[in-house]
C-alpha positions as CSV (number, residue, x, y, z in Angstrom):
1,M,95.6,91.8,112.1
2,P,97.2,88.2,111.1
3,S,95.1,85.6,112.1
4,P,93.1,85.1,115.3
5,R,94.2,88.4,117.1
6,H,91.8,90.4,119.1
7,R,92.2,93.5,120.5
8,R,91.9,94.3,124.3
9,R,88.6,94.8,125.7
10,T,88.2,96.6,129.0
11,L,85.6,97.5,131.3
12,P,83.9,100.9,130.3
13,L,83.7,103.8,132.6
14,T,80.4,104.1,133.2
15,L,78.5,101.4,131.2
16,S,74.7,101.2,131.5
17,A,73.2,98.3,129.7
18,A,69.8,100.4,129.5
19,A,71.6,103.0,127.9
20,L,72.4,101.0,124.9
21,L,69.0,100.8,124.0
22,V,68.4,104.2,123.7
23,P,66.4,104.7,120.3
24,L,68.6,106.1,117.3
25,A,65.9,109.0,117.1
26,T,66.9,110.7,120.5
27,A,70.6,109.6,120.2
28,C,71.6,113.1,118.9
29,S,69.7,115.3,121.9
30,F,72.2,116.9,123.8
31,S,71.8,117.9,127.2
32,D,73.7,120.5,129.4
33,G,77.1,118.5,130.5
34,S,77.9,121.0,132.7
35,G,74.7,121.4,134.5
36,G,75.3,125.4,134.1
37,S,76.7,126.3,131.4
38,A,74.8,127.4,128.2
39,A,74.5,124.9,125.3
40,G,76.4,127.4,123.0
41,Q,79.1,127.2,125.0
42,R,79.6,124.0,125.4
43,L,80.7,122.1,121.9
44,R,78.0,119.2,121.0
45,V,80.1,116.5,118.9
46,V,78.1,113.9,116.9
47,M,80.7,111.3,116.2
48,A,80.5,108.0,114.0
49,F,82.1,105.4,116.1
50,P,81.3,104.7,119.4
51,P,83.6,103.0,121.8
52,A,85.1,99.8,120.5
53,Q,87.8,98.8,123.6
54,A,85.5,101.0,126.4
55,M,88.2,104.1,125.8
56,S,91.6,102.0,125.7
57,P,94.6,103.7,124.3
58,Y,95.6,100.2,122.6
59,G,92.8,100.3,119.7
60,D,91.1,102.5,117.5
61,D,89.5,104.4,120.6
62,A,93.0,106.0,120.8
63,V,91.9,107.9,117.5
64,T,88.9,109.0,119.1
65,L,90.7,110.2,122.5
66,S,93.2,111.9,120.2
67,R,90.2,113.9,117.8
68,L,88.5,115.1,121.1
69,A,92.0,116.7,122.6
70,V,92.2,114.3,125.2
71,I,95.7,112.7,125.2
72,E,98.8,113.6,123.8
73,G,102.2,112.0,123.2
74,L,106.0,113.0,122.9
75,T,105.5,114.3,119.5
76,T,102.6,115.1,117.5
77,L,102.4,115.3,113.7
78,G,102.6,118.7,111.5
79,G,100.9,119.4,108.3
80,N,103.5,117.7,106.1
81,G,103.6,114.6,108.1
82,G,106.7,115.6,110.2
83,A,107.0,114.9,113.9
84,E,106.9,118.5,115.9
85,P,107.1,119.1,119.8
86,A,104.4,118.1,121.9
87,L,105.3,116.3,125.6
88,A,108.7,116.5,124.6
89,T,110.1,119.8,123.5
90,S,112.9,118.0,121.6
91,W,115.0,114.9,120.8
92,K,118.1,114.0,119.2
93,R,119.3,110.7,117.3
94,D,122.1,109.4,119.7
95,N,122.8,106.5,117.1
96,D,121.2,104.0,114.7
97,L,119.2,102.4,117.4
98,T,118.8,105.3,120.4
99,W,117.2,108.8,120.3
100,T,116.8,110.8,123.3
101,F,113.6,112.9,124.2
102,T,113.8,116.3,126.5
103,L,110.1,116.4,128.4
104,R,108.5,119.7,128.5
105,D,107.2,121.0,131.9
106,A,103.5,120.0,132.2
107,A,101.0,118.0,134.6
108,F,98.1,115.3,134.1
109,Q,94.8,115.9,134.6
110,D,94.8,114.5,137.8
111,G,97.6,116.9,139.1
112,R,100.6,114.5,138.6
113,K,103.7,116.5,137.1
114,L,105.1,114.6,134.0
115,E,108.1,113.1,134.5
116,S,110.3,110.3,132.8
117,P,109.1,107.5,134.7
118,D,105.7,108.2,133.6
119,V,106.8,107.8,130.0
120,A,108.5,105.0,130.7
121,R,105.6,103.1,132.1
122,S,103.1,104.2,129.4
123,L,105.5,103.0,126.4
124,R,106.3,99.8,128.5
125,A,102.3,99.1,128.8
126,A,101.7,99.8,125.4
127,A,104.1,97.4,123.8
128,Q,103.3,94.8,126.7
129,A,99.3,94.9,125.6
130,S,98.0,92.1,123.8
131,P,97.8,92.5,121.0
132,K,100.3,95.4,120.1
133,P,99.1,98.4,118.9
134,R,99.3,98.6,115.1
135,V,101.9,101.3,115.6
136,L,104.1,98.8,117.3
137,S,103.6,95.6,115.2
138,D,106.7,96.1,113.2
139,T,109.1,97.5,116.2
140,R,110.2,96.8,119.6
141,L,111.4,99.9,122.2
142,T,113.3,99.7,125.2
143,V,113.0,102.8,127.2
144,T,115.3,103.8,130.6
145,T,115.4,107.2,132.1
146,P,118.6,109.0,132.7
147,D,116.9,111.3,134.6
148,A,113.4,112.7,135.8
149,R,113.6,115.2,132.3
150,T,115.1,112.8,129.9
151,V,114.0,109.7,128.1
152,R,116.1,107.4,126.1
153,I,114.2,105.3,123.8
154,S,116.3,102.3,121.7
155,T,114.6,100.1,118.8
156,A,115.9,96.9,118.0
157,T,116.6,97.5,114.3
158,P,117.1,101.1,113.2
159,D,113.7,103.1,113.0
160,P,114.3,106.5,111.1
161,L,110.6,106.9,111.8
162,L,110.4,106.7,115.6
163,P,109.9,110.4,116.1
164,Q,106.7,110.3,114.1
165,R,105.7,107.0,115.7
166,L,105.7,108.2,118.9
167,A,102.8,110.5,117.5
168,N,100.7,107.5,117.5
169,P,97.3,108.2,119.8
170,S,98.1,104.4,120.9
171,L,101.8,105.8,122.3
172,T,99.6,108.3,124.5
173,I,101.3,109.2,128.0
174,L,99.3,108.4,131.3
175,S,99.7,109.1,134.9
176,E,100.0,106.3,137.1
177,A,96.7,106.3,138.3
178,A,95.7,105.2,134.9
179,Y,97.3,101.8,135.6
180,R,95.2,99.9,137.8
181,G,94.0,96.3,138.2
182,G,95.4,95.5,134.7
183,K,93.4,97.9,133.0
184,V,94.0,101.2,131.5
185,N,91.8,104.2,132.1
186,P,92.6,107.2,130.7
187,A,89.8,109.5,131.9
188,G,91.5,112.2,134.3
189,H,94.6,110.8,133.5
190,A,95.7,112.3,130.4
191,T,97.7,115.5,129.6
192,G,95.3,117.1,126.7
193,P,93.1,120.3,126.9
194,F,90.0,118.3,127.5
195,T,89.7,115.8,130.2
196,L,87.2,112.8,129.7
197,T,85.0,112.8,132.5
198,E,82.5,110.2,131.9
199,V,81.6,107.0,129.2
200,N,78.5,106.4,128.7
201,G,78.5,103.1,127.1
202,A,78.3,103.1,123.2
203,V,76.1,106.2,123.6
204,S,77.9,109.2,124.9
205,A,80.9,110.9,126.7
206,T,81.3,114.1,128.6
207,L,84.5,116.4,128.6
208,Q,85.9,119.0,130.6
209,R,88.2,122.0,130.1
210,N,91.6,121.1,131.6
211,D,92.3,124.2,133.2
212,T,96.0,123.5,133.8
213,Y,96.7,122.3,130.8
214,W,100.6,123.2,129.3
215,G,99.5,125.0,126.4
216,A,97.2,127.4,125.3
217,R,93.8,126.9,127.3
218,A,90.7,125.6,125.7
219,K,88.2,128.3,124.5
220,A,85.2,126.0,124.9
221,P,84.6,125.1,128.7
222,G,83.7,121.4,127.9
223,V,82.5,118.9,124.9
224,D,79.2,116.7,124.9
225,V,79.8,113.7,122.6
226,K,77.2,111.3,121.2
227,F,78.2,108.5,119.1
228,V,75.8,107.7,116.6
229,A,76.4,105.3,114.0
230,D,73.5,106.2,111.5
231,G,75.4,109.2,109.4
232,T,71.5,110.8,108.1
233,A,70.9,111.2,112.1
234,R,74.4,112.8,112.5
235,A,73.6,115.2,109.1
236,N,70.4,116.0,110.6
237,A,71.6,116.9,113.8
238,L,74.0,119.4,112.3
239,R,70.9,120.6,110.1
240,T,68.6,121.3,113.1
241,K,71.4,122.7,115.0
242,S,71.3,119.9,118.0
243,A,74.7,119.3,117.0
244,D,77.9,122.0,116.5
245,V,80.3,119.4,114.8
246,A,79.0,116.1,112.8
247,E,81.9,114.0,112.1
248,Y,81.9,112.1,108.8
249,V,79.1,113.8,107.1
250,P,77.4,111.2,104.5
251,I,78.0,111.9,100.9
252,S,74.2,111.5,100.6
253,Q,73.5,114.3,102.7
254,A,76.6,116.8,101.8
255,S,74.8,118.2,98.7
256,L,71.5,118.7,100.7
257,L,73.3,120.3,103.9
258,G,74.8,123.2,101.4
259,D,78.3,124.3,101.3
260,G,78.6,126.4,104.8
261,L,77.6,123.2,106.5
262,V,79.8,120.9,104.8
263,H,83.8,120.9,104.5
264,E,85.3,118.5,101.9
265,F,88.9,118.1,101.8
266,P,91.4,115.2,100.8
267,S,92.6,112.2,102.6
268,A,95.1,109.4,102.8
269,R,91.9,106.9,103.2
270,T,91.8,103.9,100.6
271,N,88.5,101.6,100.4
272,G,89.7,98.6,99.9
273,L,88.1,95.0,99.6
274,S,90.4,92.4,101.5
275,L,90.2,89.1,100.4
276,N,91.0,86.3,102.7
277,T,94.1,84.4,101.4
278,R,94.2,81.6,103.7
279,R,91.0,80.2,103.6
280,G,88.0,79.6,101.4
281,V,87.4,80.5,97.8
282,F,90.0,83.4,97.7
283,A,92.6,81.0,99.2
284,D,93.1,80.8,95.1
285,P,95.2,83.6,93.6
286,A,93.2,83.2,90.5
287,M,90.1,83.6,92.0
288,R,91.3,86.7,93.7
289,A,92.4,87.6,90.5
290,A,88.7,87.0,89.1
291,A,87.2,89.6,92.1
292,R,89.8,92.1,91.1
293,A,88.9,91.8,87.6
294,A,85.3,92.1,88.6
295,I,85.5,95.6,90.1
296,D,84.5,99.0,88.2
297,S,86.1,101.7,90.2
298,A,84.5,104.1,88.3
299,A,81.4,103.1,89.0
300,L,81.7,103.3,92.5
301,V,82.5,106.5,92.3
302,K,80.2,108.0,90.0
303,G,77.0,105.9,91.6
304,V,77.7,106.0,95.8
305,Y,80.2,108.8,96.1
306,E,78.7,111.5,93.5
307,G,82.3,112.1,92.4
308,R,83.3,113.0,95.9
309,A,85.9,110.3,95.9
310,D,88.8,109.4,93.5
311,T,89.0,106.2,91.3
312,A,91.5,103.5,92.6
313,Q,95.1,104.1,92.1
314,G,96.9,101.6,94.1
315,L,97.0,101.2,97.8
316,L,98.0,105.0,98.0
317,G,96.0,107.5,96.6
318,P,96.1,111.1,95.6
319,G,96.1,112.1,99.5
320,V,99.3,110.9,99.4
321,P,101.1,113.0,96.5
322,W,104.1,111.7,96.3
323,A,102.8,108.1,95.7
324,A,102.1,108.2,91.8
325,A,105.5,109.6,90.5
326,D,107.2,105.9,92.2
327,R,104.4,103.8,91.3
328,T,105.4,100.4,89.7
329,A,103.1,98.4,88.1
330,P,101.9,95.1,90.3
331,T,104.2,92.1,90.1
332,N,103.7,88.2,89.8
333,R,100.2,88.7,89.5
334,A,98.0,85.4,88.8
335,K,95.7,84.7,85.8
336,A,92.1,85.6,86.7
337,A,90.0,82.0,86.8
338,D,87.4,82.2,83.9
339,E,83.5,82.7,84.9
340,A,82.8,79.1,84.3
341,A,85.1,78.3,87.0
342,V,83.9,80.7,89.4
343,A,80.4,79.8,88.9
344,K,81.7,76.6,90.6
345,T,82.4,77.8,93.6
346,E,81.1,78.0,97.0
347,Q,79.0,80.8,98.2
348,I,81.2,83.9,99.7
349,V,80.7,86.1,102.8
350,L,81.0,89.8,101.8
351,A,80.9,92.1,105.0
352,T,81.5,95.7,105.8
353,Y,79.9,98.1,108.8
354,T,77.4,100.8,109.2
355,N,79.3,103.2,110.8
356,R,80.7,104.8,107.4
357,P,77.4,105.1,105.7
358,E,78.6,104.7,101.9
359,L,80.0,101.2,102.9
360,P,76.8,99.4,102.8
361,E,75.8,100.9,99.4
362,V,79.5,100.0,98.0
363,A,79.0,96.8,99.5
364,T,75.8,96.4,97.5
365,V,77.6,97.3,94.2
366,V,80.8,95.5,94.6
367,Q,78.2,92.3,95.2
368,Q,76.5,93.3,92.0
369,Q,79.9,93.1,90.2
370,L,80.9,90.0,91.8
371,T,77.8,88.4,91.1
372,A,78.4,89.4,87.3
373,R,81.6,87.7,87.3
374,G,79.7,84.3,88.3
375,F,80.6,84.6,92.1
376,T,77.6,83.4,94.6
377,V,77.5,86.6,97.3
378,K,76.2,86.6,101.0
379,Q,76.4,90.1,102.8
380,V,76.7,90.5,106.0
381,V,76.8,94.2,107.5
382,R,76.8,95.7,111.0
383,D,78.0,98.3,113.5
384,Y,82.1,97.9,113.2
385,A,82.4,96.9,116.6
386,Q,80.1,94.0,116.2
387,L,82.6,92.7,113.3
388,E,86.1,93.5,114.4
389,A,86.8,90.6,116.1
390,D,85.7,88.0,113.2
391,A,87.5,89.9,110.5
392,L,90.6,90.1,112.4
393,A,89.7,86.5,112.8
394,G,89.7,85.4,109.1
395,K,86.1,84.5,109.6
396,Y,84.5,86.5,106.2
397,D,85.9,85.4,102.7
398,A,85.6,89.1,102.2
399,F,85.9,92.6,103.8
400,I,85.1,95.9,103.0
401,Q,86.6,98.7,104.8
402,A,87.8,102.7,104.9
403,R,91.6,102.3,105.8
404,N,94.0,105.5,106.4
405,T,97.3,104.7,104.7
406,L,98.9,107.3,107.0
407,L,97.1,106.9,110.3
408,D,100.0,105.0,112.1
409,T,103.5,107.1,111.3
410,A,102.5,109.4,108.8
411,D,104.5,107.1,106.5
412,P,102.9,104.3,104.8
413,V,105.3,101.7,105.9
414,S,103.7,101.0,109.1
415,Y,100.2,100.6,107.4
416,L,102.4,98.3,104.8
417,A,103.6,96.3,107.8
418,S,100.4,95.9,109.8
419,D,98.0,94.9,107.1
420,F,100.2,92.8,104.8
421,T,102.8,91.0,106.6
422,C,102.8,87.7,108.4
423,D,103.1,88.8,111.5
424,G,100.9,92.1,111.1
425,S,98.5,93.5,113.9
426,F,95.7,94.2,111.3
427,N,96.0,91.7,108.5
428,I,92.6,91.1,107.5
429,S,93.4,89.6,104.5
430,Q,95.5,86.7,106.2
431,L,98.3,87.6,103.8
432,C,101.8,85.7,104.9
433,D,104.0,86.2,101.7
434,E,107.6,86.2,102.1
435,R,108.4,88.8,99.1
436,V,106.1,91.2,100.6
437,D,107.7,90.9,104.2
438,A,110.9,91.2,102.8
439,A,109.7,94.5,100.5
440,V,108.2,96.0,103.9
441,D,111.1,95.3,105.8
442,K,113.4,97.0,103.5
443,A,111.2,100.2,103.0
444,A,111.5,100.3,106.8
445,G,115.1,100.1,107.3
446,L,115.7,103.0,104.9
447,A,116.6,106.6,106.6
448,G,116.4,108.7,103.7
449,T,112.8,109.9,102.7
450,D,113.0,109.5,98.8
451,A,114.2,106.1,99.2
452,R,111.9,104.9,101.5
453,H,109.1,106.2,99.3
454,R,110.4,104.5,96.2
455,A,110.8,101.2,98.3
456,E,107.4,101.6,100.0
457,M,106.1,101.9,96.2
458,A,108.0,98.8,95.1
459,A,106.2,97.2,98.3
460,E,102.8,98.3,97.3
461,A,103.6,96.5,94.2
462,D,104.2,92.9,95.5
463,I,101.4,93.4,97.8
464,L,99.1,94.2,94.7
465,G,100.4,91.6,93.0
466,T,99.1,89.1,95.3
467,D,95.3,90.6,94.9
468,A,95.1,90.3,98.7
469,L,93.3,93.7,99.1
470,V,91.3,95.1,96.0
471,P,91.4,98.8,96.0
472,L,88.1,100.4,95.2
473,L,88.6,104.0,95.7
474,H,90.2,107.1,97.5
475,E,88.0,108.9,99.8
476,R,87.4,112.6,100.5
477,F,86.6,113.4,103.8
478,V,83.5,115.6,104.5
479,Q,82.9,117.0,108.4
480,G,80.1,119.0,109.2
481,Y,79.9,122.3,111.1
482,D,78.5,125.7,110.5
483,D,81.4,128.0,109.6
484,S,79.2,131.2,110.2
485,R,79.5,130.2,114.2
486,V,81.5,127.1,114.6
487,H,85.5,127.8,114.3
488,G,88.9,126.2,115.3
489,V,87.5,122.7,113.9
490,S,90.5,120.8,112.6
491,L,90.3,119.5,108.9
492,D,93.0,116.8,109.4
493,P,93.9,114.4,106.4
494,L,95.8,112.1,109.1
495,E,92.1,111.8,110.6
496,R,94.2,112.6,113.9
497,T,92.4,116.1,115.2
498,L,88.9,117.3,115.0
499,I,88.1,119.0,118.4
500,T,91.3,121.1,119.4
501,A,91.7,123.8,122.1
502,D,90.9,126.3,119.7
503,T,87.4,125.0,118.7
504,R,84.6,126.7,119.9
505,V,81.3,128.4,119.4
506,G,80.4,132.0,118.5
């Protein structure tokens, strides 16, 4: 997000101040969430990221709700990133600006029948959220309801990616009862196979099976979730069988757990070093170039990720298989400042978060590499929820993050727009460059897939030319579960799904 923009913060459903003080040693212990179902029947899931917005759909908590199969949108994404039916059974493009969607026969978890005014209300609420969800940072939607089963959606400019955009978790469809008192509460008001029934602050959540789900009935009666930022604790929960599924197993634990418990697969996630282009040392392009020249990606892959990652190729890595063929060299890069000039600069603050256990170690190696170049570096390492607002406000000189480049629309144009344009809603580097904006706008307006991909890679070249972000490496995902007893876990390169209606124990 560009300059000071903060995500909406809403009150938790059930927030106990004392619960936030639960020691980490007990954070992975589960009780029977239903009071009567055996622990082997209910799914016990350990997730890395606690709610940052009290399960609001307008931030990263929407992805958590999606990964737990609580929420749904009009569409979903198939394996190739294309839009597939969800709450809409079909759609057609009426003209360059307007699409018509036909709704399926479905009901919300509170019993209300899904109708077109519900869709209009949900999409309008997302568009009016402050700040807007990232997926809407580069578009404006107008929604009308010709009848109870039909929704007509228009965009201010041609948007060939609208069906994919509507699959974004932040554009979930909720019932009228979810919107009360200026807050948005998805608990009991969504349409997914599991109903969110309780959130215990940043510690845990409870889900029950939605027996009125329009699709296949969930095979598990419910899900008991613990939020545990410490990656070793998540791995230990899997090792001791106190959890059935452990999200994001640390690389350091993967070889210790063994192949039967860890499942590695490619991702569209790029770990990058965002440099503050607006203030401080890195407002100087020559200093950004010097930081880029200091980075040794191969050392990070070998030393931190034990080979379970790929060296940096650009903004888009091997998880976006078409990118390499269309990649062009970065344009208009500044000449790097020499070590003598770097040594005269003031101390820089390098921040990252603990929720992904490799990142603090990455930060240490990056600090060493920058120091060798002459920079004086101070680290700030905290839980993501404690860093997010300051990072988005541009209060750090450098910020290391792991970013899914296809998360918003399964096409990188949304990522490019939200992270690198003047009005982008996740612009941690504070970049505002006319050439970049023009290149991203061009890509966004192209309907043909091949032409859009070529334009996106041209935009990548312009962005890399600014050194606003230095790619560090491309992650591979490692999810944890015992494949001899846990079945139906979704290994999704787009990170939108994990627990599904098919996920079960036994």
